[in-house]
C-alpha positions in Angstrom: -0.9 -22.8 14.6 -4.4 -21.8 12.9 -4.9 -18.9 11.1 -7.1 -17.0 12.8 -9.3 -14.3 11.7 -9.5 -11.6 15.0 -12.3 -8.6 14.9 -9.4 -5.9 16.9 -13.0 -3.6 17.9 -14.0 -6.8 20.0 -11.2 -8.9 20.5 -13.1 -11.8 19.7 -11.8 -14.6 17.4 -14.4 -14.3 13.9 -13.0 -17.9 12.2 -9.8 -19.7 12.5 -8.0 -21.5 9.5 -5.4 -24.2 9.1 -2.6 -23.0 7.3 -1.6 -25.5 4.3 0.7 -28.1 4.7 3.8 -29.3 2.5 1.3 -30.8 0.3 -1.0 -28.6 0.2 1.6 -26.1 -1.3 3.0 -28.5 -3.3 -0.7 -28.7 -5.3 -0.6 -25.0 -5.5 2.4 -24.2 -6.7 1.7 -26.8 -9.8 -1.5 -25.7 -10.5 -0.3 -22.0 -10.7 2.6 -23.1 -13.3 0.4 -25.4 -15.4 -2.0 -22.6 -15.0 0.6 -20.5 -16.9 1.0 -21.9 -19.6 -2.4 -22.5 -20.6 -3.3 -18.9 -19.9 0.2 -16.8 -20.8 -1.7 -16.9 -24.5 -4.4 -15.8 -24.4 -5.7 -12.3 -26.1 -5.6 -9.5 -23.9 -9.7 -9.3 -25.0 -10.6 -12.5 -23.7 -8.2 -10.8 -20.3 -10.0 -8.0 -19.6 -13.4 -10.0 -20.7 -12.7 -11.7 -17.1 -11.3 -8.5 -15.6 -14.3 -6.2 -16.5 -16.6 -9.6 -15.0 -14.2 -9.9 -11.7 -14.8 -5.5 -11.4 -19.0 -5.7 -11.8 -19.0 -9.2 -8.9 -16.6 -7.4 -6.9 -19.1 -4.3 -7.0 -21.8 -6.3 -6.0 -20.5 -7.9 -3.3 -19.1 -4.0 -2.1 -21.5 -4.5 0.9 -20.4 -8.0 2.0 -17.1 -7.0 1.0 -16.4 -4.1 3.2 -17.9 -5.9 6.4 -15.7 -8.8 5.9 -12.3 -6.0 5.8 -14.1 -4.3 8.4 -14.8 -6.7 10.3 -11.4 -8.3 10.2 -8.3 -5.1 10.6 -11.3 -2.5 12.0 -12.0 0.3 9.1 -14.5 2.4 9.1 -17.1 1.1 7.3 -17.1 3.8 4.9 -13.9 4.0 3.9 -14.0 0.2 3.6 -16.8 0.7 1.1 -14.7 3.4 -0.4 -11.4 0.9 -0.8 -14.1 -1.9 -2.5 -15.3 0.6 -4.7 -11.1 1.9 -6.3 -10.2 -1.6 -6.4 -13.2 -2.3 -8.9 -12.1 0.7 -10.6 -8.6 -0.2 -11.2 -9.6 -3.2 -12.5 -11.2 -1.6 -15.2 -8.7 0.7 -15.8 -6.4 -2.1 -16.3 -8.9 -4.8 -18.3 -8.7 -1.2 -20.7 -5.0 -0.1 -20.6 -2.9 -3.1 -20.3 -3.0 -4.2 -24.1 -2.2 -0.7 -25.2 0.1 0.1 -21.8 2.5 -3.8 -23.3 2.3 -2.4 -27.3 5.2 -3.7 -29.0 7.8 -0.5 -29.1 9.3 -0.2 -32.6 12.8 2.3 -32.3 12.9 3.9 -36.0 14.3 2.2 -38.4 17.2 4.7 -39.0 18.1 4.1 -35.1 18.6 0.4 -35.6 19.9 0.4 -38.6 23.4 0.0 -38.6 23.4 -3.1 -35.9 22.6 -4.9 -39.4 18.7 -4.9 -38.7 16.0 -5.1 -41.4 13.7 -4.7 -38.7 13.6 -5.1 -34.5 11.4 -4.3 -31.6 10.7 -5.0 -28.0 7.4 -7.3 -26.8 6.7 -7.3 -22.9 6.1 -10.6 -22.5 4.5 -13.1 -18.8 7.1 -14.0 -16.2 5.1 -16.8 -14.9 3.3 -17.4 -11.7 4.4 -14.1 -9.3 4.1 -14.4 -5.2 2.2 -11.1 -3.5 3.0 -10.8 -0.4 0.5 -8.7 1.2 -0.5 -6.5 4.2 -3.7 -6.0 7.1 -4.3 -2.9 6.2 -5.3 -2.3 3.0 -6.5 -6.0 2.1 -8.7 -5.6 -0.9 -6.4 -2.8 -2.3 -3.2 -3.8 -2.0 -3.8 -7.4 -3.8 -6.0 -5.9 -6.2 -3.3 -3.6 -7.4 -0.9 -6.5 -8.0 -3.4 -8.9 -9.7 -5.5 -6.5 -12.0 -1.9 -5.8 -14.4 -0.5 -9.2 -13.5 -2.9 -11.2 -14.7 -4.0 -8.9 -17.6 -0.1 -9.0 -18.2 -0.7 -12.9 -18.8 1.2 -14.0 -15.6 -0.7 -15.9 -12.6 -0.7 -15.2 -9.7 -0.2 -16.7 -5.5 -1.8 -15.0 -2.2 0.4 -15.4 0.6 -1.6 -12.4 2.5 -1.1 -11.5 6.2 -2.4 -13.8 8.9 -5.6 -11.3 10.7 -7.4 -11.2 7.6 -7.8 -14.7 5.8 -11.5 -14.4 5.2 -10.1 -12.0 3.0 -7.9 -13.3 0.9 -10.5 -16.2 0.5 -12.5 -13.6 -0.6 -10.2 -12.8 -3.1 -9.3 -16.4 -4.3 -13.6 -17.1 -4.9 -13.6 -13.3 -6.9 -11.6 -14.1 -9.8 -13.1 -18.1 -9.6 -16.1 -16.6 -10.2 -15.2 -14.5 -12.8 -13.9 -17.5 -15.0 -10.1 -17.4 -14.4 -9.2 -21.0 -15.3 -8.2 -22.4 -12.7 -5.2 -21.5 -10.6 -4.5 -18.4 -12.7 -5.2 -16.9 -9.0 -5.0 -18.7 -5.9 -4.4 -17.9 -2.5 -1.8 -19.8 0.1 -2.5 -20.4 3.6 0.1 -20.1 5.0 2.6 -18.7 8.1 5.2 -17.2 7.1 7.7 -19.4 8.2 6.6 -20.7 4.9 6.9 -17.8 2.6 10.9 -18.4 2.5 10.4 -21.8 0.7 7.8 -20.3 -2.1 10.2 -17.8 -3.5 12.9 -20.1 -3.7 10.7 -22.6 -5.6 11.5 -22.7 -9.6 8.0 -22.0 -10.6 7.6 -19.0 -8.8 9.4 -16.4 -11.4 8.8 -13.1 -8.7 7.3 -11.9 -5.6 6.5 -8.3 -4.6 5.8 -7.7 -0.9 4.2 -4.8 0.6 4.8 -5.3 4.2 7.1 -3.6 6.5 10.8 -3.4 6.3 12.3 -6.4 8.3 9.4 -8.4 5.9 11.4 -6.8 2.7 14.4 -7.8 3.6 13.8 -11.3 4.3 11.1 -11.7 0.8 14.6 -9.9 -1.0 16.5 -11.8 -0.2 15.7 -15.0 -0.3 14.6 -13.7 -3.6 18.7 -11.9 -4.7 19.8 -15.5 -3.7 17.7 -17.5 -6.5 18.1 -14.4 -9.0 14.4 -13.7 -9.0 12.9 -10.6 -9.6 11.4 -8.9 -6.7 9.3 -5.3 -5.6 8.6 -4.0 -2.3 6.9 -1.4 -0.5 7.9 -0.9 2.5 7.4 1.3 5.5 6.7 5.3 5.2 7.3 8.8 7.4 5.6 10.7 5.2 6.0 14.6 5.4 3.3 16.8 5.3 5.1 20.8 4.3 2.4 23.6 4.6 4.5 26.7 3.9 2.7 30.4 3.9 1.2 30.6 0.9 -0.9 28.1 1.6 -4.7 28.0 1.9 -4.2 27.1 5.8 -8.1 25.9 6.0 -8.1 23.9 3.2 -4.2 22.2 4.7 -5.8 21.2 8.1 -8.4 19.8 6.9 -6.9 17.9 4.8 -3.8 17.1 6.7 -7.0 15.6 9.3 -7.7 12.9 6.6 -4.4 12.2 5.7 -3.6 10.8 9.1 -6.0 9.6 10.3 -6.8 7.3 7.1 -7.7 3.7 7.6 -6.9 4.4 11.5 -3.8 6.2 11.0 -2.4 3.3 9.6 -1.6 3.9 5.7 2.1 4.1 5.0 1.0 6.9 2.5 -0.5 8.7 5.2 1.4 11.9 6.5 2.8 11.5 9.5 5.3 14.5 10.0 3.8 18.0 10.2 6.5 20.7 8.7 4.8 24.4 9.2 6.3 26.8 8.3 6.5 30.0 12.0 4.7 32.1 9.8 1.5 30.1 10.1 2.4 28.0 12.4 -0.2 28.4 15.7 -3.0 28.9 13.5 -2.0 25.9 11.4 -1.2 23.8 14.7 -4.7 24.9 17.0 -6.9 24.3 13.6 -5.4 20.3 13.1 -5.5 19.5 16.7 -8.8 20.9 17.0 -10.0 19.6 14.5 -8.3 16.0 16.1 -9.9 16.7 19.2 -13.1 16.3 17.6 -13.5 12.8 15.9 -15.3 10.6 16.9 -13.3 7.3 18.2 -15.9 4.1 18.3 -16.9 0.9 16.8 -16.0 0.8 12.7 -19.6 -0.7 11.9 -21.4 2.2 13.2 -21.5 5.1 10.0 -20.1 7.5 12.4 -17.7 6.8 13.7 -14.5 8.5 12.2 -11.5 6.0 13.4 -12.0 2.2 14.5 -9.6 0.5 16.3 -6.0 -0.5 15.5 -6.4 -3.9 13.9 -3.5 -5.2 16.4 -3.1 -5.5 20.5 1.2 -5.9 19.0 0.0 -2.5 17.1 -1.6 -0.6 19.9 1.2 -1.6 22.1 4.0 -0.1 19.5 2.3 2.6 19.4 1.8 3.9 22.7 5.9 3.1 22.9 7.2 5.6 20.5 4.1 8.1 22.3 4.9 7.0 25.7 8.7 7.3 24.5 8.5 11.2 22.8 6.9 12.6 26.3 9.4 11.1 28.0 11.7 13.1 26.5 9.6 16.4 26.7 7.1 16.3 24.3 4.5 18.4 24.7 1.1 16.1 24.1 -1.5 18.7 22.5 -4.9 16.4 22.1 -5.3 12.3 22.8 -2.1 10.7 23.8 -3.7 7.1 25.4 -6.8 4.8 25.1 -10.1 5.7 25.0 -12.9 6.0 28.0 -16.1 3.6 27.2 -13.6 1.2 25.4 -12.2 -1.9 27.9 -12.7 -4.4 24.6 -11.1 -3.8 21.5 -7.7 -2.3 20.1 -8.9 1.7 20.4 -6.2 4.0 20.3 -7.2 8.4 20.3 -6.3 11.0 17.5 -2.9 12.5 19.3 -1.2 15.2 18.6 2.7 16.2 19.5 4.8 19.0 19.6 8.1 19.5 20.3 9.7 16.9 18.7 13.5 16.3 18.9 15.8 13.8 17.5 16.0 12.1 20.9 12.9 10.8 20.1 12.0 7.4 18.1 9.4 9.1 17.1 11.4 11.5 15.2 12.7 8.7 12.9 10.1 5.5 13.2 7.1 5.1 11.7 3.8 6.0 13.2 1.5 3.1 12.4 -1.7 4.9 13.7 -3.7 8.1 14.6 -0.3 10.2 15.9 0.3 13.4 14.3 4.2 14.5 15.1 3.9 18.9 14.3 7.1 20.9 14.0 8.6 24.7 13.7 10.3 25.4 10.7 12.1 28.5 10.0 12.2 28.6 6.1 12.2 26.7 3.3 15.6 24.8 3.2 14.4 23.8 6.6 11.7 22.7 5.4 13.8 20.5 3.0 16.1 19.2 5.3 13.2 17.7 7.9 11.3 16.6 5.4 14.1 14.8 4.4 15.6 13.5 7.5 14.0 9.9 7.5 15.1 6.5 6.4 11.8 6.6 4.6 11.0 7.5 1.2 7.6 6.6 -0.1 5.3 10.1 -0.9 5.4 13.8 0.5 3.0 16.3 0.6 3.4 19.8 -0.2 1.4 23.4 0.7 2.3 25.9 -0.7 1.2 27.6 -4.1 4.4 29.2 -5.7 6.2 27.7 -8.0 9.8 28.1 -7.2 8.8 26.1 -4.0 7.1 23.6 -5.9 10.2 22.6 -7.8 12.5 22.9 -5.0 10.4 20.3 -3.3 10.1 18.4 -6.7 13.9 18.6 -7.2 15.1 17.7 -4.2 11.9 15.7 -2.1 14.3 12.2 -1.3 10.3 10.4 -2.1 8.5 7.9 -4.9 6.1 11.2 -5.1 4.8 14.4 -3.8 2.0 15.4 -4.0 0.9 19.5 -4.0 -2.5 21.0 -2.4 -4.0 17.8 -2.2 -4.0 14.7 0.0 -1.7 11.7 -1.5 -3.4 8.9 -2.5 -2.4 5.9 -5.4 -4.0 5.9 -8.5 -4.1 3.3 -10.9 -3.0 5.5 -13.6 0.2 6.5 -11.4 4.0 5.3 -10.9 3.4 4.4 -7.1 6.8 3.3 -4.6 9.2 4.3 -2.9 12.8 5.1 -2.5 15.5 4.5 0.5 14.2 1.9 2.9 10.6 2.8 1.6 11.9 0.1 -0.8 12.2 -0.1 -4.2 10.0 -1.2 -8.3 6.8 0.9 -8.5 3.5 -0.2 -8.4 0.3 0.4 -10.6 0.8 2.7 -14.1 2.1 1.6 -17.4 5.1 1.0 -14.9 4.1 -1.4 -13.0 2.2 -4.2 -15.5 6.1 -3.9 -16.8 7.6 -4.9 -13.5 6.4 -8.8 -14.1 7.6 -8.6 -18.3 10.5 -9.9 -19.6 11.4 -6.8 -21.5 12.3 -8.8 -25.0 14.3 -7.3 -27.8 13.4 -8.4 -31.6 16.5 -8.6 -33.9 15.1 -9.9 -37.3 18.2 -9.3 -39.7 
């Protein structure tokens, strides 16, 4: 089957690509292996120069890149521009910091004297070709947050991107080629999901990273484990957004709206479950619902649009099923709850707020990948913590309180890879990103991310 780029706002097929056959995959794997043997020895300064050049090209191409993302997966054009800018920033950050992040580590001589060493240290060395299986929701950012640290560490990259964003996948490979990276340092594999396991198992692939669904993560991690290869997984999230009495409620409402509908609600770290103390529940819910109701749904190419279409028809169908199940089991629809009027083409869904959620509803445990929010009322801090953790996922959490004791309680007890207080959850190149429980394992970004795909080598000199 061809790999197709389909505009989710219109349903129009923009372009199709023939997937690689076995010979094409073999050619690219051989090229990656050859590239690694030469590229691994390049000095950090040379890698940094190439990465800076790629960032400059991305800045120059920002408008075209943004339009490609919007056409392929439907995010508002302004958000696509911001994503491209964020990618360039991260590339420069790794270009400027990789050498220090991977510097040799020297324990104090006294600490290793009883080992018989005259000198000992730790060195970070690249592993080899790393396969990245990436999703469509942030089609540039998800790739760059893997590619920038991997390339700066001396690895080479193989990208299996989501099949609905092939033009973006090709553009990323072209970006690194134009920047001057040696042939084979970064390649896109236009393949279907059925071909991924074979690539994971290939002897030339040293490790794999995946951002995506839990079933995809299980499949890729299983194959990697069977081959005894390193894997990093960033899977789903059902992030809590907790509002306690000391919060600035107006600021919390404004941030809650952005946190729920960013990227048309299709973000792993988007706030999804709004857990509000009874003392501020009515005020928060009224403000939040009113603001969600006024959001403009429409053409993502229109600068005035707040919420564009979901990326696929199946994604909208899945969201509709969750909302209908909640409604059937007694949830109250405060706003939205269906397809917007006037959009007979494309995969649009209204910004929606649901209250009265119970454990009997699927939406209580399953991730909502679209502009649908669930709001819960809690009586106190203990109940808020328990409810925040009552999910199979553990990616991030957002808490609104100025009480330091309450903040410390969440830092201690929240089951998540990150907790953000009084501001919107986000990823940043200087901070580690990842989760626990069924949100995956390993970390991206920061020094932790660049070291994930390094051979941490002990050097002992007698």
